[in-house]
N, C-alpha and C positions, 0 to 999 in steps of 0.2 A: 606704565600701568602699575608697576610695583609701588611707586611712590604714592600714587593715589590711594592704593589699598592701605598702606601704612598710615596715611593721614586719616582715613576713615576709621581704621582700627584705634588710632590714638583718640579720636573724637569719641568713639564708642566706649573706650575705657574710661575717659573722663566723665561721660554721662553715667556709666555704671557706678563710678566712684561717688559722684554727686548723689545719685539715688540711694546708695548705701549709707552715705553720711546723713541724708535727710531721714531715712528710715530709722537710723540709730537715734537721731535727735528726737524724732517723733515718739520713739519707744521710751525716752526719758521724760517726755512731757506728761505731766499729770493734768488730767481733765477733771473738773469738779462741776457738778450740776447742783446749783443752789435753788431750792424750791421754798416758797413761803408766801404768805399773804402780803398784801401791800403794807408798807411801813413796818415790816417784821425784822429788818436789819440785814437783808441780803447784800446791799451795796456797802454797808458798814463792814461786813466780813471781808469783802474784796479789798476795800481800802486798808483795813488793818493788815491783811496778808501782804499787800504791797509795801507797807511801812516796815513790816518785820522781815520780809524775805527779799526785797528789792531795793534796799537802801532808801526807802521813803520817796518823797516827792521832790522834783526839781523846783527851782525858784519859779520858773514859768508855770508849772502845774499849780503851785501854791497861789500864784496871782490869779489863775483862772477860777479859783474857789471864791474869790472876793465877791464876784457878781452873784454867785449862788447864795453866799451868806447874807448879802444885802437883801436879796429877794426873799429868802426864808424868814429873815427878821421882819420885813414888811408884811408878808403874808400872815405870819403868826400874830403880829400885833393887830392886824385887821380882823382876824378870826376872834381874838379876845374882845376887841371893841364891839363887834357884832353880837357876841355872846352876852355882853353886858346887858343888852336890851332883852334878849331872849330869856335870860336867867333873872331879869329884874334886879340887877345889882346896881347900886348907885356909886358914882365916883366919890372918893374921899374928899376931893377938892373940886368944887363945881367948875373951876377954870379948866379942868381936864376935859369937860364936855366940848369946849371950843377946840381944844387940841384934837379931840377925836374927829370933829367935823373937818378940821384942817387936814388930818391924816387921810380921811376918806377922799377929800378933794385932791390932795397931792398924789395919792396913789394912782389916780387916773391920768395925771399929767406928766409924771416923771418918766424918764427913759428907763426901761427894764434893766435891772442889775446895777443901778446907781443909787447913791445915798447922799443927796444934797444935805448940806449942814442943817438947814431948817427942818428937814424931815428927821434927821438924826436927833436933833434937840427935842422935837415933839415926841418921838418914840421914847427917849430917855425920861422925859417928864411923865409920860403915861405909865411907863414901867414902874416908876416910884410911887404911883398912886395906890392907896390902900384898896380901893375898889377893884382896880385892875388885878392886884395881887390876889384878892378874894376870888375873882373870876378865874384867874390862872389856877388857883388851888382846886377849882371845880372842873378842870379840863376834861375829866372823864365824862362829863355831861354834854360835851360838844366836840366837834372835829377839830383837833389841834395837832399839827405835825409833831412827831417825836423830837425833831430838831429844835423845837421851841423850849424844851426842858433842858 
């Protein structure tokens, strides 16, 4: 019976030690509540803190951002193309109207988070267009994500 009691005591001491370690770790943990409107930079602050205080991102984490970047690029160009009509801005090169139509079509058919070569080339040509640039300069007049700038 004495051996059973010492095993229980040992287990109890281990639990107490673990609880004490957890409490000390929790006391050192800084909790931060970030409040703000949409697109105000809350996620950006968290990402910057990770870069500064946690040795940045691993290769795997960086690769995960590729799909997000592709999606943001496509969504931003779609917003600009749609705003061209709303703001009555003409394309600098009329051939870009065909590119805009192709962009709208491809955006409905591609897999989310991918950037086929054809789509990349269309976005590149559109971005170089003077009309698109004029529309981008007026981004405050329509909804364009901050990531587009």
